[in-house]
N, C-alpha and C positions, 0 to 999 in steps of 0.2 A: 395702258389698260384698255382692253377692247371695249368699244362702245356697244351697249346693249340695245338691240332693236326694240322699237315700240311694239307692243302686242298687236296681233292682227285685228282685234276688235277696235282698237284705237284708229287703225288705218281705215277700217270699214266705216266708222263713224265720221272720219274726216272726209271721205268721199261722199257720204250722205249729205254732209253740209255743203260740199262743193256743188253737187248737182241741185240741191235745194235752193241755194243762193243763185245759181245759174238760172234756174227757172224764174225765180222771183225778180231778178234784175232784167230779165227779158221784158217784163211787164211794167214794173214800177216807174222807170224813167219816162215811159210813154203816157202815163196816166194824166199828167198836166195837159197833154195835147188831146187825149181821147175824151176825157170827161166833158170839156166844153162842147163837143159834138153832140152830147146827149142833152144839152140845154142847161148845164150847171157851170158855175164859176169857181174861182179860187177859194171862196169861203166854204163851199161844199166840199172841195177837195181837202181843205183843212179839217173839216168835220170828219171826213172819212178816216184820215190818218189819226186824228185824236181819239176817236172811238176805237179804232183798231189797236192802237198802242195801249189804251186803258184796259181793254179786254185781255190783251196778251199779258199785261203786267200782273193782273189779279190771278190769272190762271197759272202763271209761273210760280206764284206763292202757294196756291192751293195744291198743285200737283206735287210740290215738295213734301207737304204733309202726307199726302196720300201714298206717294212712292215709299216713304219711310215706313209706313204701316204695312205695306204689302211686301217690302223687301225685294221688289222686282221693278226694274226700270225699263227694260226693253219693250214691254207691251205699250207703255206710254210713248216711247220714242217712235215706235212703228206706227202707232195710231196717229200721232202728230204729223209725221211726214206724209202719211197716206191721205189724211184729211186735207192738208194744204195742197198736195199734188193733184187731187181731184177738183178742189174748189177753184184754185188760182186761174186755170185756163178758161173758166166760164165767163170771165170778163169779155171774151170774144163773142159771146152771144147776148151780152147785156143790152137792153133796149131802153133803159131808164136810169137816171142817176142813183135811185135807191137800190137798183140791182148791184151796182158797183160797191155801194156801202155794205150790202149784205155779203157779197163775195169776198171783199177785202177783210171784213170782220171775221168771216169763217176761216180765211187764210191765216189770220193772226191767232185764231183759236187753236189752229194746228201748231203754230209756233209756241203758243203758251203751254200747250199740253206736253210738247216734246223737250223744250229747252232745259228745264231744271232736272228732270230725270236723266237726260243725256249727260249733263255736267256731272251728276252723281255717279253715273255709270263709268264715265271716263276716270273719275277719281278712284273708283273701286278697282280699276284694272291695273293701276300703277303704284309703285311705292313712292314715298316722299321725294326721293332723289331723282325721280323721272316725271313728277307731276307737271313741272313747268314746261318741259319739252312736249308732253302729251297735249296740254292745253294750247301751247304755241303752235303745234302742228295743226290742231283742229281749227284754230282761228285763222291760220294761214290758208288752209283749204277753203274756208268760208269766204275770205277776201278774194281768193283766186277765182271763185265762182262769180263774184261781183265784177271781175275783169271781163270774163268771157261772155256773160249774159248780155250786157248792153251791146257788145261788139257783134254777137250773133243776131240780135234784133236789128241792129243797123244794117248788117249784111243782107238780111232777108228783105228789108225795106228797099235797099238799093237794087235788089234783084227784081223788084216790082211786086213783091208779096204785100198784100194789104195788111193794115194794122190788126184787124180782127183775127186774121189767120195767124199772124205772129203770136198773138195771145194763145190761140189754140195749140200751136206747136210747142208751147211751153210745157205741155203735158208729158213730152218725151223726157226731158231732164228730171221732171218731177217724179216720173215712174222710176227712173234710174236711182234717185235718192232712196226710194222705198226698197229697191232690190239691195242696195248697199247696206241698209240696216239689217237685212236678213242675215248677212255674214258676220254681224257682231254677236258675241256670246253674252248671255246674262252673267253677271258677276256672281261668284260663289259666296253666298251669304255667310258661310262658315269661315271663309278666308278673306279677311280684309287687310288692306295695306295701311300702314301708318298707325294712327291711334286706335285703341281697342274700342269696341262698341260700348256705349255707355250703360247698356242694360236697362230694359224697360223704357218708359217714356220720360225723358227729362223734362223738368218744369220749364226750363228756358235755355236758350243758347248761352254759351260762355260769355261773361261780361266783356272780355277782350274783343270778341267778335262783334258784339253789339256796338262797342265803341268805334270799331272800324267802319261799321255801317253808317254811323252818324257823320263821320268825316267824309265818307264816300258820297253821302247825300249832299253835303255842302258843295263838294267839287262838281257833282252832277248838275246842280243848279246853274253852274257856269258853262257846262258842256252842252250847248244847244246843238240842234241839228246842223250837220255840215252843209246843208243847203244854203245857209247864210254865207259860207265861204265861196260858194258858187256865185252868189249875188255879188260878193266883193270882187270876184274875178271879172264879172261882167262890168262892174264899175271901172275896173282897171284896164278895160279895152280888149278883153278876151272875147272874140267873136262867138256868138251863140252856137255856130256850127262846130266850134272847137271844144265846147264844154263837155260833150261825151268823151272826147279823147282825154281831156284833162282829168275827168272822173276815173277813167280806166288807169291812167298813169298813177293817180293817187292810190288806187286799190292794188296796183302792182307793188308800190312802196309798202303798203300795209301788209300785204302777203309776205313779202321778203322779211320785213322787220319783225313781224310776230313769230315767224319761224325761228329766226336766230335769237329773238328775245326770249322765247320759251326755253331754249337751252341755257341761256345766260341766267334765267331765273332759278335754275337749279344750282348755280354756283355763287350767286350774289344774294344777300338777304332780300326777301321779297318786298318788304316795306321800303327798303332803300331804293329798289328799282321803281316802285310805284311813285315814290316822292320825286325821283329823278324825271319820270315821265310827265308828271304834273308840272314840274319845272319847265320841261321842254314845251309843254302846251302853253304855259304862260308867256314864254319868250316868243313862240311862233305867233300867238294872237297879237302881241304888241307889234311884231313885224308886219303882220297883215294890216294893222291899222296905219302903219307908216309906209307901206308899199306904194311905189309910184310908177312902176313899170311892169308890163306883162311878164317879162322873164323872172321877175321877183316872185310873182304869183305862182308860176310853175314850180319854182324852187321850193316855195313854202308848202305847196301841196305835197311834194315829195318829203319834205321835212316832217310834216304831220304824221307820216308813217312811223317815224321814230317814236313818237308819243304812244302810238298803239302798240308798237313792239315792246316797249318798256312796261306797259301797264296791263294789257289784256291777259296775257298768260300769268303774270305775277299775281294779279288780283284773284283769279280763280284758284291758283295754287295756294295763296294765303288763306282763302276761305277753307280750303281743304285741310290745311295745317291746323287751323284753330277750331274746327268742328269735330266732335266725336263721330266716329264712323256711323253710328246708328242714327245720327241726326243730319247727315250730309244733304239729304233731300231738302229738309227744311232750311238748312244753311244756304244752299244755292238758291232756294226759292226766295229767301229774303234778299239775297244779293241781286238777283234778277229783278225782283220787285222794286227795289230802291232805284235801280237804273231806269226801269220803265216808267215808274211813277214820276220821277223827277224830270223826265224828258218834257212833260207838259208845261210846268212852270218855267223850265229853262227856255223853251221855245217862245213862250209868251213874254218873258222878261227881255230876251234878246230882240224880239220883234218890236216891242214897245220902245226900247232904248234906240234901236236903229231908226225907227220912224220919227221919234220925238227929238233925238239929239244927234243923229248921224251915225255912220258906221264906226267912226273913230271911238266914240264914247262906248258904244256897245261892245266892241272888241276889247277895248282897254278894261272895261268892267269885268269881262270874262277872264281876262288875264290876271286881274287883281284877286278875284275870288280863287282862282287856281293857285296863285302864290300863297295865299293864306292857308288853303287846304294842304299845300305841300309842307308848310311849317307845322301845322297841327298834326299831320301824319308822322312827321319826324319826332315830335314830342311824344305822341302816343306810342310809337315803336320803342323809344328809349324807356318809357315808363312801364310798358307791359312786357318787355323782353321779346317782342315779336321779331327783332332782328335775328335772334338765334334760331327761331323756328323756321326761318326762311331757307336754311340750308338742309332742311330735312332732319335736323337734330332732334 
């Protein structure tokens, strides 16, 4: 049977994500170096990221409701990429720490505005049997941008370009992301794939979907920022100069795994894939706790890509399966809201355990919570029949 190509709009949105993350990752890894030159320390940098993530999380939820009511997603996607593309490079002219806070928050406003409508737009362009592949392709392109962004910034710095100019140059891939969105078409409101529109405004999302969100929230509390894994890498003897290379290798793994994982999510029950991914996460975190040599750290950063490949496309495809077509914006809004909001306590918990009891306890705790979440998701899937929905049935 001939494999059907992904719609052109999905390809366009994939390239928008690639260029958007390319631009973002030219700047983000350099902020810990740049912010201190303005007279602020790590605590302020933590404030910047905390405020930015909180703003983004609430906007992802709000735009879900709004996009459902308007039945149009592309204007939100275009506005989000445009705002981020214009704001992000302004870090290059920042003269005070609060400038960075304002710019970074505006950047995240753009992300918050575009993310949920973009997910709903992707869902509307493909049938059930292609949704895993569509989301897998999109996440793969996003991670690929995170490979080339830091490398481009490093290359410019090695050529003698100063840091502020590197930030300003990020306007180029940012503009390319906006152009890519222009090639995406608005989904036909009269023609939806998968479940039929619910008709009118439903009082609430389906109970099965809400149950999944609660389990996802539990896992997300264990899923702290990957910056802690970089800290662990440094503990294991990886030189600071090699950390950007390690980070790029990690994103190469994520890109490849999410691409192939998306196709797999259309053949294997979504909940089964997610549970397997959380199981991989639990094992890898324990392995990080016991790692004793640099080569083991390199291997584990590659292995973490498998977790992303098994979960990211399948999670979004599962949300699409369980949400009525007329409520997809709201459904993806809650999904992104849960991930964004739980990132704050996840980081605080991991940081407190790390500082108070050491990296072994912190990593082992994350592994234990992931294992419990895996079991709960398996029980939920059997009880709700979600394993059948995974194959587009």
